[in-house]
N, C-alpha and C positions, 0 to 999 in steps of 0.2 A: 649258173651265171646268166643274168639277164641284162641286156644292154639296151638303153633307150634309143641308141643310134640305129638299132635294127630297122626302125620305121622309116629311116631316111634313105634306105637302100632298096633296090629291087630284090625280091626274095625268090630264090630258086625253089622249084617244086621237085621233090624226089619221088612223086607218086607214079612216074612212068617207068621206073625200073622194074624188071621182072623179079619175082620172088618165088621161092619154092613152097612157101606156106603163108597163110594169113591167119591172124588172130583177131581178138575183139577190137572193134574200132574205137576212135576217140570219144570221150564223154562230151555231152550226154547223148550221142547218137544212138539209135536203136541197136541193141546187141552189145553195147558197151558194158564193161564190167567195173568201170570206175565207180567208187562209192562216195556220194556227196558228204562233205565234211559235217554237215548238220544232221546226218542220218541218225535216227535213234538206235541203229544197230550198234553204235559205239558205246561201250560200257566204261572204258577207262582210256587214259592217254599216258604217254611216256612221262616219267617223273625223274629220270636220271639219265645222264649222258657222259661218256668219256670220249674225248675228241683227239684224233691223231691227224693233223692237217696234212694234205698232200702238197702239190706244187702248182704254181701258176702255169708252168710249162715243164712237163716231166723231161722233155728233151733239152731243157736249159735251166737247171736247178738254181743257177746263179740269180735268176729273177725273183726267187723267194717263194713265199707261200701266200695264199689268199687270207684276207682278214675280216671278211663279212660275217658278223654274227658271233654269238657265244653259245656254249652248250645249253644254257638255260633257255635260250630262245625257242627251243623245240619242245619245251614242256607244255602239256595241255593241248587243246584243240588248235588248229591253224589260226593264227591271229595276225598275219602279215609279216612277221619276222622270219628270217631264214638263217641257216647255218651252212656256209659254203665250205665244201670239203676240199676242193682242189683236185688236181690229177692224182688218182690213186688214194685219196684221203679216206679215212675210216671214222665212223661214229658208232660206238657201242651203246645201245639204248636199253634202259631198264624200266620196270613198271611196278605199280603198287602190289600187284598180284601176278602170279604166273599166267601165261597164255596157255589155253588148252585146245585140243583138237575137237572141235564141235561140228555142227552141221554147216556146210558151206565155208566161206573164207573165215579165217580166224583173226587176222589183223590187216591193216592197210598202211601204206607209206605214202606221205604227201610231199610233193615237190611243186615249185612255182612256175611250171611251164605255161605258155600262153598260145592261144589259137591264132591261126592265119585269118585275119578279118575277111578275106575274100574266099576262103575255102575251109569250112568247118571240119573237114576230114584231116586237115593238116595242122600241126602245132610245132612250136619250138620246144624240143624235148632234150633234156639231159638225163642220163641214165645211171643206175647203180645196181650192183648185185645185192642180194639180201641173203643173209645167213642167220641161223638161229642156234641157240645153245641152251641146254638144260642144266649146265654146271658152271657156266661162265668161263670155261677154259677151252672146251672143244666145240668148234662151230661147223655147221653143215649148210652148204649153199643150195638154195632152190635152183632147179635145173633151168637155166635161162636159155632162151632161143632168140636169135636175131638173123633172119634170112634177108635183111636189108642189104642192098648192094654195098660192096666195100671196095669198089675201084675208084670212085670219085669221093674225095673227102668232103663230109658235111662240115660247113664252117658256121660262123656266128651270124650269118645272114640267110640261113637255110631252115625251112620247115621240113618236117618229116611226118610219116604216117604211122599211127599207133598199131596198125594191123601187122607191122613187121617186127613187133617186139612182144615177148611173152616172159613172165616171171622176171621182169626187170622193173625196179622202182623207177618212177619218173615217166612212164609211158602215157600218163594222163595229165591234163592241164591243171592249173591251180584250182583248188576247190574240190577236187576229186582224187581220192586215194587209190593207189594200185593195190588190189587185194592179194593176199597170200594164204593158201590153204595148207595147213600142216599135214594133211592127208598125203600130199605129194612126197613127204619125207618119212612116211610110215615104214617101220622096219629098219630104219637106219641105225646100225650099231653105234652105241654111245649117245643116242638122243632119245629122251623121253618126250614125245610130242604132247603129253598131257601135263608137262611141267616146264614149259619154255620160259626161262628167266631173263634171257638176253637176246636182243635182235641187233645184228651187226650190218651196217650199211656201208658198202664199199664202192667208191666212185669208179665208174667205167671210164678208162682212158680212151677217148674216142678216136685217137689217131689210127689211121689205117697203115701206118708204118709198122711192119712186123716186129721191129725192135722194141716198140713201146705199147703195142696194141693189146687191148683186152679181148678175150675170146669167149664165145658161148659154149654150151655143153657139148656141141659137136665140133668145136675147134674153129668155128668161123669168127673172123674179125668183126667186132661190133663197132659200127660207125656212128659217132654222134659228134656234136660241135667241138671242133678242135682247130687251133689252140684257143684257150680261153684265159689269157694272161691278164686277168683283171682281179680286183679285190674280191669280186663275187664269183671267182672261177670255180668250175667243176659243178658237181651235183649240189643243189641247194635244198637241204632237208628242211621241211616245214614242221612235220609232226609225224607221230606214229600212233594210230588209234587201235585199240583192242576191241574185238567183237566178241570173241569167246574167252572169257576171263575166269580164273579160279576164285574170284571174289565171292563173298557170301551173297545169298539171295538179296535182291533189292526190294524196295517197297513196291515197285511195279510188279515184280514177280509174286509178291504176296497178294496183290490185287487180283492177279490172274488166278491164283489158287483159290481165293475166296469166291470168285465168280464161277469156279468149277468149269473152266473153259475146255472145250474139246474141238480140235480141228481134225477132220478126216476126209479122205485119206491124205496123209502127208508123209512122203511126197504125193502130190495130187496130179490128176489127169486134167480133164477139161472142166471138172466141177469140184468145188471145195465146200464141204458142209461145216458150218460153225454152230456149236451148241453151247448154251450157258444155262446155269441154274439160278441166275440172279433174280428172275421174275420181273425185272424191269426192262425198259427199252434201251438198246445200245446203238450208237452210231458206229459205222465201220468205214475205214479207209484202207485200200490196198495200194501200196506204192512199190516201185522198183528200187534198186539199190542207188539209183541216181536221184531219188526223191520225187519222181514223176507220179502224179495221182492217176491210177488206172481204173479203180472201181471205188464206188462209195454208196452208202445207203444206210438204212436203219432196220432193226429187227428186234423181236422179243422171243426168247426161247431158242429158236433154230432158224437158220436160213441157208439156202444153197446159192453159192456165188459162182458164176461162170468164169472160168479162166481160158475159155476158148480164144484162140488168136494170140495168146501170150507165148513168148519164147520160153523154152526150158531154162530154168535157173532159179535164183534166190529172190524172194519178195518178202515184204513184211506187212503185217496186218495190225492196224491200230484200232482198238475198241475204246469207246469213251461214253460214260454215262452222265457227263456234265460236271462231275466232281472228281473222278479218278479215271485213269486210263491204263491200258495194258498194250504192250507191243510184242508180237510173236512173229517168228520167222516161218515162212511158208516156202516150200520148194516145189516147183512144177517140173514134172518129168518131161 
């Protein structure tokens, strides 16, 4: 739920409360794990959705349910529309092909949070749990953590800091998806992490009242804007993008195979070697998951690219000969 009236009020900052842990910061700050909506990492997008609306205010259900958006508004890449879930609302999302457990994050969830214009570490954030299923019946939740203070209620005029949330959709502002790695659920009985067919998004009820509160994996109350008794109340789902898909190989994959590309070592240390048998000259661009250009140049045959100074994590390399291009994932140790 996003309200234009927010700009008319003084906004509280919750950045001064102590926390017992810190996670990745807000996008696109250095160290952020938010993935830009335009990233070539995304191979597919949600194509189906079953909606179970929650409440404008779970403590007063007589107020009814939110009405913003329809299930089809979340199909494809983010395009401005949202689907508002309301307190405890649920959206079950499906895809053209199953999601598989690959290198790095496997999918990302988008919400329409927005930054504090005076402090880019802070944003207006509404959160949701994320669960997955490989049979459409049994769902398993990513282990969410929220060491944010839970003694002062976050309201609709308050920004919060992404470093206090982990494995919760909505921790990144609009335009950046929160990534989820199926490796975190490896070995879960009843779940095939290489055949995930459904993703379930469950609104976090942000109330700190124990009677209604949502809790993280350690039993801590999760504090986010509450109450939100508006048509756009609760988590506002924009899109779900798939990074590691079970779809057949794409044309770009075929290009990479034809070029006989080799990246090594991968995962890499401070240097990455790129080899190709094309015989022609290739342009390269190395970017992070937020889309920031980090390295660029050109080579023929082989080149060594320095990764010194880059943080550990996932990057991607685009190679282009002026007619075709290939995108590959690179992980730095």
